[in-house]
Backbone bond lengths (Angstrom), bond angles and torsions (degrees), N, CA, C in turn:
res aa  C-N    CA-C-N  psi(-1)  N-CA   C-N-CA  omega(-1)  CA-C   N-CA-C  phi
1 M - - - 1.451 - - 1.525 109.96 -
2 V 1.347 115.64 135.00 1.454 120.79 178.69 1.522 108.77 -111.83
3 V 1.309 117.58 120.36 1.461 123.34 176.50 1.522 107.04 -117.38
4 M 1.328 116.20 115.45 1.457 120.19 -174.05 1.528 111.31 -62.56
5 D 1.335 116.43 -42.84 1.459 120.25 -179.67 1.521 107.88 -116.88
6 R 1.324 116.37 94.84 1.458 120.44 -175.10 1.522 110.64 -83.01
7 K 1.337 115.17 62.21 1.453 120.93 178.13 1.517 109.20 -137.27
8 G 1.322 114.98 147.18 1.448 121.34 175.57 1.511 109.01 -136.12
9 I 1.336 116.37 169.95 1.457 120.09 178.11 1.529 109.34 -113.82
10 I 1.314 115.20 124.37 1.458 122.15 -179.56 1.528 108.56 -124.90
11 F 1.354 116.39 167.31 1.470 117.32 175.69 1.519 112.44 -124.81
12 D 1.336 117.85 -5.85 1.456 118.37 177.45 1.528 109.74 -167.89
13 I 1.327 115.11 154.71 1.462 123.45 169.26 1.520 106.93 -133.09
14 Q 1.312 116.61 118.96 1.463 121.19 178.98 1.521 109.43 -109.21
15 R 1.322 115.01 121.43 1.461 120.34 -179.90 1.526 109.68 -97.30
16 F 1.312 115.80 156.24 1.465 123.22 -179.56 1.534 111.94 60.28
17 A 1.336 116.60 37.62 1.461 121.47 174.73 1.528 109.28 -76.81
18 V 1.325 116.02 143.40 1.466 119.69 -177.91 1.529 112.84 -126.20
19 H 1.326 118.34 3.62 1.462 121.00 -178.42 1.525 112.68 -116.47
20 D 1.307 118.09 7.47 1.469 121.54 -175.40 1.518 112.69 -112.85
21 G 1.325 115.70 32.22 1.456 120.21 -178.25 1.515 109.78 133.01
22 P 1.325 117.28 -178.78 1.463 120.05 -176.77 1.525 113.16 -69.24
23 G 1.333 116.03 146.09 1.452 121.58 174.19 1.513 114.13 68.42
24 I 1.324 114.82 -164.65 1.465 122.04 176.37 1.519 108.98 -85.00
25 R 1.337 116.35 132.53 1.451 119.36 -171.34 1.530 111.59 -133.92
26 T 1.314 114.66 159.24 1.452 122.69 165.91 1.521 106.48 -104.97
27 T 1.332 116.93 124.20 1.465 120.89 -179.14 1.520 109.24 -107.41
28 V 1.323 115.66 123.94 1.464 122.97 179.73 1.522 108.11 -105.33
29 F 1.334 116.74 122.94 1.458 122.13 -176.84 1.528 109.94 -101.22
30 F 1.325 115.94 115.23 1.464 122.64 -179.78 1.532 110.07 -86.23
31 K 1.325 115.86 145.84 1.461 121.00 179.98 1.532 110.38 -92.79
32 G 1.310 115.45 144.94 1.453 121.42 -178.18 1.512 111.38 102.70
33 C 1.343 116.70 133.26 1.464 120.21 -178.21 1.522 109.40 -144.52
34 S 1.342 116.25 148.76 1.462 121.98 178.82 1.521 111.73 -100.47
35 C 1.328 117.82 2.36 1.465 123.03 172.26 1.524 108.74 -111.96
36 R 1.322 115.12 163.23 1.466 120.91 174.98 1.526 108.07 -136.69
37 C 1.330 115.24 64.17 1.458 120.87 -177.60 1.524 110.37 -64.16
38 M 1.319 116.25 132.19 1.458 120.89 -178.91 1.524 111.86 -58.55
39 W 1.341 116.39 -30.22 1.468 121.03 -174.39 1.530 113.22 -100.41
40 C 1.291 119.41 12.11 1.466 122.08 -172.64 1.533 111.59 -48.83
41 H 1.338 116.21 128.43 1.463 119.72 179.97 1.520 112.46 -93.29
42 N 1.346 116.79 1.26 1.468 121.04 174.14 1.528 109.12 -127.37
43 P 1.331 118.51 68.11 1.469 119.26 -177.67 1.519 113.01 -61.46
44 E 1.333 116.84 -23.70 1.464 119.88 177.52 1.519 112.38 -70.33
45 S 1.336 116.94 -8.88 1.466 120.64 -179.68 1.523 112.79 -88.60
46 L 1.325 118.38 -16.42 1.457 120.82 -168.72 1.525 112.86 -67.40
47 S 1.312 116.83 -47.44 1.463 120.87 178.70 1.533 110.30 -77.19
48 G 1.301 115.09 144.18 1.457 120.01 177.11 1.518 113.26 -85.03
49 M 1.322 117.45 3.70 1.457 122.11 -178.25 1.531 110.64 -113.14
50 P 1.335 117.71 156.71 1.468 120.31 175.28 1.521 111.46 -60.92
51 Q 1.330 116.09 145.82 1.462 121.96 179.35 1.528 109.86 -136.21
52 I 1.323 115.40 159.03 1.464 121.34 177.10 1.522 109.39 -108.87
53 E 1.333 115.87 124.35 1.457 120.93 170.18 1.532 107.93 -90.25
54 F 1.342 115.68 140.10 1.463 120.60 179.53 1.525 109.76 -123.59
55 Y 1.344 115.95 121.62 1.460 122.92 178.94 1.531 108.37 -113.01
56 P 1.338 117.73 92.68 1.471 121.72 -173.20 1.528 114.02 -56.89
57 A 1.331 117.24 -32.59 1.468 119.43 -177.22 1.524 112.31 -64.17
58 R 1.324 116.72 -21.99 1.471 120.42 179.76 1.526 112.50 -88.67
59 C 1.324 116.84 -15.04 1.467 121.08 -172.56 1.531 110.50 -69.52
60 I 1.334 116.09 132.75 1.467 120.89 179.06 1.525 111.50 -103.55
61 G 1.335 117.18 3.54 1.455 120.68 174.67 1.512 115.78 72.14
62 C 1.331 117.49 28.68 1.467 119.24 -177.68 1.522 112.58 -72.53
63 G 1.346 117.35 -24.65 1.456 121.37 177.63 1.509 115.51 82.06
64 R 1.312 117.36 2.34 1.464 120.05 -177.34 1.531 111.78 -62.41
65 C 1.341 116.99 -36.93 1.465 120.37 -178.41 1.531 111.26 -63.33
66 F 1.354 117.15 -33.91 1.460 120.55 177.42 1.529 110.51 -63.50
67 E 1.315 116.60 -35.85 1.460 121.77 -176.49 1.518 112.42 -72.94
68 V 1.345 117.25 -38.32 1.466 119.67 -171.12 1.520 113.59 -94.23
69 C 1.328 118.65 -13.90 1.474 119.75 -176.78 1.523 110.49 -69.62
70 P 1.342 118.95 115.94 1.470 120.94 -177.37 1.523 113.03 -71.23
71 E 1.341 117.23 -20.22 1.465 120.60 -177.46 1.528 112.09 -98.64
72 K 1.346 116.42 -0.90 1.468 121.16 -177.00 1.532 111.09 55.50
73 A 1.344 114.25 41.55 1.466 120.25 -178.12 1.518 112.56 -87.19
74 Q 1.338 117.48 -14.59 1.460 121.20 175.31 1.526 107.49 -85.94
75 I 1.344 116.41 114.70 1.454 120.09 -173.26 1.535 110.51 -135.28
76 V 1.320 115.19 165.41 1.465 121.49 171.63 1.526 107.11 -106.64
77 Q 1.335 115.43 125.57 1.462 121.03 -178.52 1.524 108.59 -132.12
78 D 1.305 116.52 122.63 1.473 121.67 -177.44 1.522 110.73 53.53
79 G 1.328 115.59 38.77 1.455 121.17 176.57 1.510 114.97 78.87
80 K 1.326 117.31 7.49 1.456 120.88 -178.83 1.530 111.03 -121.74
81 H 1.312 115.38 145.71 1.459 121.80 174.79 1.527 108.61 -76.39
82 V 1.324 116.65 121.18 1.463 122.19 178.30 1.530 109.12 -136.93
83 I 1.341 115.29 169.21 1.464 121.54 175.71 1.518 108.53 -106.73
84 D 1.310 116.45 128.73 1.463 120.94 172.16 1.522 106.92 -79.00
85 R 1.317 116.35 99.44 1.464 121.45 -174.25 1.529 112.79 -65.01
86 D 1.310 117.29 -26.94 1.469 120.15 178.52 1.532 111.39 -68.83
87 R 1.338 115.57 -31.63 1.467 119.55 179.75 1.533 112.55 -86.09
88 C 1.323 116.77 -34.19 1.472 121.47 -171.35 1.523 111.42 -61.47
89 S 1.323 116.30 129.17 1.468 122.42 179.08 1.524 112.43 -99.67
90 G 1.331 115.61 -5.06 1.466 118.59 -179.14 1.516 113.25 71.47
91 C 1.311 117.15 28.73 1.467 120.12 -177.96 1.527 112.14 -69.14
92 G 1.328 116.73 -26.98 1.458 120.59 175.49 1.519 115.38 89.04
93 R 1.332 118.00 2.38 1.477 119.55 -178.71 1.526 111.37 -63.38
94 C 1.317 116.62 -38.73 1.463 119.81 179.86 1.523 110.74 -64.27
95 A 1.337 116.86 -43.44 1.463 120.93 -179.83 1.520 111.45 -64.16
96 A 1.326 116.11 -36.26 1.462 120.06 179.73 1.522 111.65 -65.24
97 E 1.335 117.14 -28.21 1.459 121.76 -178.57 1.528 112.75 -92.46
98 C 1.324 117.47 -9.66 1.459 121.59 -173.18 1.526 110.22 -92.13
99 F 1.344 116.61 94.66 1.461 119.45 -175.92 1.525 112.66 -77.99
100 S 1.353 118.28 -8.58 1.464 120.82 175.84 1.528 112.25 -91.52
101 S 1.333 116.51 -0.22 1.479 123.37 178.89 1.522 112.59 60.50
102 A 1.325 116.90 30.35 1.462 119.94 171.97 1.522 110.35 -73.44
103 L 1.321 116.21 -29.15 1.458 122.89 177.14 1.528 108.34 -113.29
104 V 1.331 115.65 125.80 1.467 121.03 -175.26 1.521 108.76 -129.30
105 L 1.319 116.63 126.27 1.456 121.22 177.31 1.518 109.71 -80.43
106 K 1.330 116.85 126.05 1.451 122.38 175.69 1.525 108.82 -115.56
107 G 1.317 114.27 106.35 1.456 120.42 -179.20 1.508 111.52 117.99
108 R 1.329 115.93 121.49 1.460 119.86 178.23 1.518 109.66 -150.14
109 M 1.297 114.55 148.09 1.457 119.88 174.44 1.522 108.63 -75.00
110 I 1.306 115.17 139.77 1.462 119.83 178.24 1.517 108.98 -137.37
111 G 1.309 115.93 137.60 1.450 121.35 178.24 1.517 111.47 -80.73
112 A 1.319 116.44 155.35 1.458 121.16 -178.24 1.518 111.74 -60.41
113 E 1.331 117.03 -40.02 1.462 120.09 -177.69 1.526 110.66 -66.14
114 D 1.341 117.03 -41.34 1.461 120.53 179.00 1.529 111.07 -65.71
115 L 1.321 116.92 -41.62 1.460 120.03 179.82 1.524 110.83 -65.84
116 M 1.324 117.47 -42.56 1.463 119.91 178.92 1.523 111.08 -64.73
117 H 1.322 116.52 -35.96 1.468 119.36 178.06 1.527 110.39 -60.95
118 T 1.350 116.42 -43.85 1.463 120.53 178.82 1.525 111.30 -64.80
119 I 1.314 116.42 -42.75 1.462 120.61 179.69 1.526 111.51 -60.79
120 L 1.311 116.61 -43.91 1.468 120.66 -174.71 1.520 113.33 -78.76
121 E 1.344 117.40 -12.37 1.461 119.53 178.44 1.527 112.52 -59.11
122 D 1.331 116.77 -31.58 1.460 120.70 -176.68 1.531 112.09 -106.32
123 R 1.299 115.71 26.38 1.452 119.67 -176.78 1.531 112.68 -58.83
124 V 1.336 117.13 -36.38 1.460 119.95 -178.81 1.529 110.52 -61.27
125 Y 1.348 117.77 -34.75 1.462 120.95 178.90 1.527 110.96 -72.02
126 Y 1.347 116.74 -36.46 1.461 118.97 176.03 1.521 110.14 -61.38
127 D 1.319 115.46 -45.93 1.464 120.12 -176.36 1.524 111.49 -63.61
128 E 1.335 116.57 -41.19 1.460 120.08 -177.10 1.526 112.46 -73.60
129 S 1.338 117.72 -31.52 1.468 120.99 -174.22 1.526 113.60 -107.27
130 H 1.339 116.74 2.15 1.470 121.39 -173.99 1.534 110.03 60.06
131 G 1.328 115.83 40.92 1.449 122.13 179.60 1.519 112.13 -98.21
132 G 1.347 114.77 -150.14 1.461 119.03 -178.37 1.515 111.04 163.37
133 V 1.322 116.35 -147.67 1.463 121.67 -176.76 1.529 109.14 -118.87
134 T 1.343 115.50 140.65 1.460 122.38 177.87 1.521 108.78 -120.57
135 F 1.329 115.60 135.96 1.464 121.42 179.25 1.527 108.32 -109.10
136 S 1.339 114.67 119.57 1.451 121.62 -174.43 1.512 109.24 -129.87
137 G 1.348 116.55 -165.22 1.449 117.04 -178.92 1.503 111.86 -170.56
138 G 1.356 115.78 -141.27 1.448 128.43 5.25 1.518 114.76 55.08
139 E 1.313 113.70 -164.26 1.458 122.44 179.04 1.521 109.41 -125.08
140 P 1.344 118.06 100.91 1.468 121.35 -177.12 1.523 113.76 -59.77
141 V 1.339 116.76 -29.66 1.468 120.17 -174.97 1.526 111.70 -65.16
142 L 1.323 118.09 -21.40 1.461 120.53 177.80 1.524 112.17 -65.83
143 Q 1.334 117.04 -20.74 1.472 122.46 174.98 1.528 108.29 -110.70
144 N 1.319 115.73 51.15 1.470 120.04 -167.87 1.525 113.82 -67.02
145 E 1.308 119.62 -31.23 1.460 119.10 -178.96 1.531 111.06 -69.97
146 F 1.309 116.04 -44.99 1.460 119.97 175.87 1.524 110.56 -63.92
147 L 1.321 116.79 -44.16 1.463 121.13 -179.46 1.524 111.06 -63.86
148 A 1.314 117.53 -38.48 1.464 120.22 179.22 1.524 111.11 -61.75
149 Y 1.319 116.37 -39.91 1.465 119.49 178.16 1.520 111.25 -64.09
150 I 1.345 116.77 -43.27 1.462 121.05 179.04 1.523 110.21 -64.67
151 L 1.318 116.92 -43.73 1.461 120.81 179.95 1.531 111.50 -62.57
152 E 1.318 115.96 -42.44 1.467 119.64 178.64 1.530 110.12 -63.05
153 S 1.324 117.07 -38.67 1.466 120.66 177.88 1.524 110.79 -65.88
154 C 1.330 116.79 -40.40 1.473 120.55 176.80 1.520 110.79 -62.69
155 K 1.311 115.65 -40.35 1.464 120.46 179.88 1.530 110.46 -61.33
156 K 1.313 116.52 -42.43 1.463 120.64 179.41 1.525 111.43 -65.25
157 E 1.340 116.20 -29.83 1.462 121.06 -179.20 1.523 112.42 -89.26
158 G 1.329 116.80 -2.52 1.456 120.49 179.59 1.512 114.24 74.63
159 V 1.345 117.99 25.68 1.462 122.46 -179.43 1.525 109.16 -93.28
160 H 1.330 116.22 127.68 1.470 122.75 178.58 1.524 109.72 -64.47
161 T 1.341 117.30 135.70 1.459 122.04 -174.31 1.528 111.89 -122.14
162 V 1.332 115.48 137.42 1.462 123.07 177.07 1.519 108.45 -129.37
163 L 1.333 116.15 139.95 1.466 122.27 174.75 1.516 109.23 -117.65
164 Q 1.335 116.44 131.77 1.460 122.26 170.20 1.522 107.66 -105.26
165 T 1.340 116.87 124.63 1.454 120.43 -172.19 1.518 110.70 -147.09
166 A 1.347 115.63 154.97 1.460 121.04 178.42 1.519 112.32 -109.75
167 G 1.336 118.27 -3.02 1.461 121.46 168.59 1.505 117.85 76.58
168 N 1.324 119.86 10.78 1.461 121.52 -176.26 1.527 111.01 -95.02
169 Y 1.358 115.42 75.40 1.467 122.32 -177.73 1.522 108.00 -169.50
170 N 1.305 116.19 174.55 1.460 121.18 175.23 1.523 109.55 -68.33
171 F 1.324 117.91 134.12 1.458 121.36 -173.89 1.528 112.22 -59.83
172 G 1.310 117.48 -29.77 1.456 120.21 179.70 1.513 112.92 -59.70
173 Q 1.338 116.87 -29.67 1.465 120.38 178.30 1.534 111.40 -65.12
174 L 1.334 115.89 -34.66 1.460 120.98 177.91 1.526 111.80 -82.56
175 E 1.305 116.25 -36.99 1.462 121.39 -173.12 1.519 112.61 -57.74
176 M 1.328 117.63 -36.27 1.457 120.29 -177.93 1.534 112.21 -69.50
177 L 1.349 116.44 -16.18 1.464 120.44 -179.07 1.527 112.71 -89.87
178 L 1.310 117.70 -19.90 1.462 121.79 -168.96 1.530 114.80 -59.59
179 P 1.332 120.33 -35.87 1.476 118.33 -179.53 1.519 113.99 -63.40
180 Y 1.340 117.29 -17.40 1.463 120.34 -174.88 1.530 112.84 -109.74
181 L 1.334 116.86 7.63 1.462 120.87 -177.78 1.521 110.79 -107.83
182 D 1.336 115.29 141.15 1.459 121.09 176.20 1.525 111.95 -98.31
183 F 1.316 116.86 -29.12 1.466 120.17 -175.30 1.523 109.19 -153.05
184 I 1.334 116.17 144.15 1.462 121.47 177.96 1.521 109.43 -128.71
185 M 1.331 115.66 129.39 1.463 122.71 171.49 1.523 106.85 -102.81
186 Y 1.334 116.06 112.09 1.461 121.83 -172.90 1.520 109.28 -107.33
187 D 1.326 116.86 122.27 1.462 121.68 -176.28 1.525 111.61 -89.95
188 L 1.334 116.01 122.33 1.462 122.75 166.29 1.512 106.85 -106.29
189 K 1.321 116.45 114.10 1.465 120.93 -173.55 1.527 113.03 -80.12
190 G 1.312 116.09 -17.28 1.449 122.01 -179.26 1.510 108.87 -176.40
191 F 1.336 116.32 -177.86 1.462 120.35 178.90 1.528 112.06 -113.67
192 S 1.304 117.81 -40.24 1.459 120.77 -175.11 1.528 111.80 -78.04
193 P 1.334 115.99 151.57 1.471 119.36 176.22 1.528 112.70 -59.27
194 E 1.336 116.94 -31.70 1.457 120.72 -178.36 1.530 111.90 -63.46
195 I 1.331 116.33 -38.58 1.471 119.66 178.93 1.523 110.07 -60.54
196 Y 1.340 116.05 -46.25 1.463 119.60 -178.01 1.526 111.44 -71.18
197 R 1.313 117.11 -32.27 1.460 119.31 -177.59 1.527 111.81 -74.03
198 F 1.309 116.89 -44.83 1.468 120.01 -171.01 1.531 114.30 -98.61
199 F 1.333 117.60 -30.28 1.456 119.71 -172.96 1.533 113.80 -108.92
200 V 1.320 116.61 -32.03 1.475 120.89 -178.84 1.517 110.76 -99.11
201 R 1.317 115.88 -32.58 1.461 123.41 -177.86 1.530 110.90 54.86
202 A 1.343 112.31 56.61 1.460 120.90 179.17 1.527 108.29 -142.39
203 D 1.324 116.06 168.69 1.453 122.73 -177.19 1.533 109.35 -84.95
204 R 1.329 117.58 98.82 1.466 121.40 -177.61 1.520 111.80 -57.81
205 Q 1.318 117.61 -44.47 1.462 120.86 -178.33 1.522 110.67 -59.33
206 C 1.306 116.71 -41.74 1.467 121.81 178.59 1.528 110.54 -64.04
207 V 1.328 117.21 -44.80 1.466 121.99 -177.35 1.525 111.21 -61.63
208 F 1.332 117.16 -47.04 1.463 120.63 -178.02 1.531 111.26 -72.42
209 K 1.315 117.20 -37.08 1.467 121.07 177.19 1.523 110.51 -62.89
210 N 1.319 117.02 -43.64 1.465 120.85 179.52 1.519 111.74 -64.93
211 L 1.332 116.83 -37.31 1.467 119.80 178.79 1.524 110.97 -63.65
212 R 1.312 116.98 -44.52 1.466 120.05 -180.00 1.525 111.32 -66.30
213 A 1.337 116.49 -39.35 1.464 119.92 177.61 1.523 110.50 -64.74
214 L 1.321 116.77 -39.84 1.456 121.94 178.98 1.522 110.64 -62.27
215 A 1.331 116.60 -45.08 1.464 120.73 -178.49 1.527 111.87 -62.94
216 E 1.314 116.82 -27.77 1.468 120.56 -179.94 1.520 113.48 -77.25
217 C 1.330 117.15 -32.44 1.467 118.52 -170.74 1.521 115.18 -114.01
218 F 1.331 118.04 -15.86 1.464 120.20 -174.96 1.520 110.50 -81.28
219 Q 1.321 115.84 131.62 1.457 121.30 -177.06 1.526 113.58 -91.26
220 G 1.336 116.84 -10.37 1.467 120.39 -178.95 1.509 112.51 -91.27
221 G 1.338 116.34 -167.10 1.454 121.71 179.25 1.514 112.01 -81.83
222 L 1.331 116.01 152.74 1.459 121.23 -176.44 1.528 109.61 -139.13
223 A 1.326 116.22 133.48 1.460 122.49 173.95 1.517 108.62 -129.97
224 V 1.336 116.32 149.20 1.463 122.38 174.69 1.515 107.80 -111.91
225 R 1.338 116.16 133.00 1.463 121.53 -179.10 1.525 109.46 -125.23
226 T 1.324 115.28 147.31 1.464 120.91 178.08 1.521 110.12 -135.50
227 P 1.330 117.56 121.28 1.461 119.33 171.00 1.520 108.41 -69.39
228 C 1.312 117.53 124.13 1.467 121.61 -177.15 1.525 108.61 -95.50
229 V 1.332 115.80 110.77 1.457 121.91 -171.95 1.518 109.44 -114.59
230 G 1.333 116.05 120.57 1.454 120.71 179.97 1.513 112.41 -60.20
231 G 1.323 116.62 131.73 1.450 121.42 -179.85 1.504 114.72 82.18
232 V 1.338 117.38 0.54 1.462 121.54 -179.47 1.530 110.78 -121.67
233 N 1.334 116.56 -66.27 1.466 119.25 -174.42 1.527 113.13 -128.91
234 D 1.335 117.25 18.74 1.464 120.24 -177.85 1.532 112.13 -90.70
235 T 1.335 116.84 38.22 1.461 122.03 178.79 1.521 110.32 -105.12
236 D 1.337 115.65 158.28 1.462 120.46 177.12 1.527 110.61 -58.60
237 E 1.330 116.35 -40.74 1.462 120.27 -176.02 1.519 112.21 -63.76
238 E 1.334 116.51 -43.91 1.464 120.17 -178.96 1.525 111.27 -65.75
239 I 1.327 116.89 -49.40 1.458 119.75 -175.04 1.524 111.19 -70.70
240 E 1.325 117.16 -36.78 1.470 119.05 177.26 1.525 110.90 -63.97
241 G 1.330 117.09 -41.49 1.460 120.15 178.76 1.520 112.03 -62.01
242 I 1.324 116.83 -42.40 1.464 120.50 178.40 1.521 110.91 -66.47
243 A 1.357 116.55 -44.87 1.466 120.48 -178.27 1.522 111.52 -63.99
244 R 1.325 117.38 -39.80 1.473 120.73 176.28 1.528 110.41 -59.96
245 T 1.322 115.33 -45.53 1.467 120.35 179.54 1.522 110.56 -60.97
246 A 1.329 116.81 -46.43 1.463 120.99 -179.53 1.528 111.06 -63.44
247 G 1.329 116.38 -40.13 1.459 120.01 -177.29 1.507 114.08 -67.01
248 E 1.326 117.85 -17.66 1.466 122.23 -179.91 1.531 112.76 -88.51
249 L 1.332 117.17 -5.70 1.460 120.37 -173.81 1.527 111.87 -85.05
250 K 1.325 114.76 149.59 1.460 120.43 171.20 1.535 108.66 -77.14
251 N 1.313 115.74 149.71 1.470 122.42 174.39 1.525 114.42 65.48
252 I 1.340 118.00 9.67 1.459 118.90 179.67 1.530 109.43 -71.27
253 Q 1.308 116.43 127.44 1.464 119.99 -179.58 1.519 112.15 -96.79
254 Y 1.331 116.77 -38.17 1.456 118.68 177.43 1.517 110.71 -166.63
255 F 1.336 113.70 164.76 1.460 123.19 172.90 1.524 107.41 -117.22
256 Q 1.344 117.01 141.94 1.468 120.24 -177.35 1.518 110.81 -135.01
257 L 1.334 115.87 132.33 1.458 122.30 170.84 1.527 108.89 -94.85
258 I 1.314 116.10 131.18 1.460 120.94 179.93 1.524 108.31 -116.55
259 P 1.333 119.05 109.59 1.466 120.91 -178.04 1.532 112.05 -61.45
260 Y 1.319 115.27 134.22 1.463 121.04 175.47 1.531 110.59 -64.91
261 H 1.321 115.61 145.85 1.459 120.55 170.46 1.531 108.92 -135.22
262 G 1.324 115.64 153.29 1.463 120.29 -176.97 1.509 114.27 -99.49
263 L 1.343 117.09 24.10 1.459 120.34 -174.92 1.529 113.25 -69.83
264 A 1.333 117.15 -12.39 1.470 119.83 -177.43 1.519 112.89 -81.82
265 K 1.331 118.19 -0.40 1.456 120.21 -176.57 1.524 111.94 -53.94
266 V 1.320 116.22 -42.12 1.468 120.22 -177.86 1.530 111.08 -63.49
267 K 1.342 117.11 -31.40 1.466 119.68 179.14 1.528 111.24 -73.56
268 Y 1.328 117.33 -36.87 1.460 119.80 175.39 1.526 110.14 -61.32
269 E 1.327 116.55 -43.73 1.460 120.38 179.39 1.524 111.03 -63.46
270 A 1.334 115.91 -38.68 1.459 119.96 -179.40 1.522 112.20 -67.19
271 L 1.326 117.02 -24.65 1.469 121.85 178.20 1.523 111.85 -97.72
272 N 1.345 115.81 0.93 1.462 121.97 -177.48 1.526 111.14 58.39
273 E 1.328 115.50 44.26 1.456 122.00 179.31 1.523 109.48 -120.45
274 E 1.329 115.61 156.45 1.460 121.22 -175.94 1.525 111.17 -74.47
275 F 1.319 116.05 134.70 1.460 122.44 177.74 1.523 109.40 -100.86
276 A 1.340 116.03 132.38 1.466 120.99 -177.79 1.523 109.64 -80.01
277 G 1.299 116.74 84.49 1.450 121.27 -175.30 1.514 114.39 -69.53
278 Q 1.361 118.33 -14.76 1.455 120.39 -177.61 1.523 112.70 -77.19
279 C 1.331 118.47 -12.77 1.459 121.33 176.90 1.529 109.28 -75.29
280 S 1.327 116.55 145.66 1.453 120.14 -177.20 1.524 110.39 -137.13
281 T 1.335 115.58 163.17 1.461 122.08 178.49 1.523 109.42 -92.21
282 P 1.335 118.47 120.08 1.461 119.50 177.49 1.523 110.57 -63.33
283 P 1.335 118.13 143.36 1.469 120.58 179.31 1.529 110.54 -64.47
284 P 1.339 117.18 154.29 1.474 120.88 -177.56 1.524 113.48 -54.61
285 E 1.327 117.40 -37.35 1.463 119.16 -179.28 1.525 111.85 -66.34
286 R 1.353 116.36 -31.88 1.466 119.26 177.11 1.521 110.15 -71.41
287 I 1.305 117.95 -38.45 1.465 121.18 176.49 1.530 109.68 -60.21
288 R 1.336 117.03 -43.66 1.467 120.44 179.86 1.535 111.35 -63.60
289 E 1.320 116.50 -38.98 1.468 120.03 177.68 1.526 111.04 -61.94
290 L 1.321 116.00 -44.67 1.464 120.37 -178.93 1.523 111.24 -69.30
291 E 1.339 117.60 -34.98 1.464 120.45 175.84 1.526 110.52 -65.48
292 D 1.327 116.62 -40.69 1.474 119.85 177.88 1.526 110.72 -64.74
293 L 1.332 116.36 -37.33 1.455 120.45 176.42 1.523 110.86 -63.97
294 A 1.325 116.60 -46.88 1.467 121.13 -179.15 1.523 111.71 -63.88
295 A 1.348 116.67 -32.95 1.464 121.50 -176.94 1.527 112.92 -66.66
296 R 1.330 117.71 -10.54 1.462 120.48 173.86 1.527 111.53 -69.52
297 Y 1.339 115.55 -21.26 1.456 119.95 -172.29 1.519 113.87 -119.21
298 V 1.328 117.85 -22.84 1.460 120.12 -172.92 1.524 108.66 -156.17
299 A 1.333 116.71 155.00 1.459 120.38 173.61 1.526 109.11 -62.39
300 V 1.330 116.88 135.11 1.461 122.24 -175.82 1.515 109.34 -117.22
301 F 1.341 115.30 129.76 1.460 120.46 178.72 1.518 109.49 -99.08
302 N 1.331 115.22 129.17 1.452 122.30 174.41 1.519 107.55 -124.77
303 Q 1.351 116.45 133.81 1.468 120.27 -174.57 1.525 112.43 -57.32
304 D 1.333 116.22 -32.22 1.458 121.01 -177.93 1.529 113.19 -91.45
305 R 1.340 115.71 -37.12 1.458 119.11 -172.70 1.524 113.88 -101.36
306 G 1.323 116.38 -4.76 1.462 118.47 -179.21 1.527 111.01 81.25
307 V 1.340 117.13 -147.55 1.450 122.63 -176.88 1.511 108.95 -105.30
308 S 1.336 115.86 124.94 1.469 120.58 173.48 1.511 108.20 -105.72
309 R 1.307 115.84 134.72 1.464 120.90 -176.57 1.524 111.64 -88.88
310 K 1.322 115.46 147.22 1.459 118.33 174.44 1.529 108.82 -69.09
311 P 1.353 118.04 152.69 1.455 121.16 -179.15 1.530 112.03 -61.01
């Protein structure tokens, strides 16, 4: 494969991850997403461009960011230090000068060679734990040419690969990645059209069509995951519909419910974006009820109880 510009934009790399696939893993978070979930716990992933997070409580008032910002986006408004988001280009100069970490750059271009070097640094842990690398986001498939090159390089190095995806794109964008993937975690955010229209803001028909097409042609492992959000999709009808759909797929290994949490509130504030405070975390007993319901149709994975098989 020839990629003229072997660079992609990411916002984080987490090493020694244990919840993003088998074994010990390195998780690479790609920037840019084709969904706009009301409950998104990575709001810094939504835009495909670099952004600056601002944490006022850390600011020591040195004023250095005002001096170095080429767009004059660091301003005082009503006696408070704020960022003019319309002016900010996300160049990151202010964050580079901010030694108190009040300003944090989210999103950077990375070359394929640099990313592969980071991935291979922990190869001994992958080998010992049967782990590997996981590509998450955002939506990694939106940068499919860059991702395909990285995946092909991982394949040559014998590194196990996992993709986390929400399926809201043309299937051809995903199809070119399949020869280099070992496992795919596919997110279904809900079952009803209303959930996708009002809360996910994505094309439900496209998401479900892509999942079925994937199950027909993908030779690796496949799991379906659903973020369980109180007051949105934590009903018997929603989870049963998703579990039925998952249970009909070829190569499906398990279905997983992931309880929503509101820990991302501080990140929304740092980006000066609205936080969906009406979302809630379902109680553990409700999660267990929904897992038992789903287990009628498909194997269900629970972090504590492992995989329970449908009857």
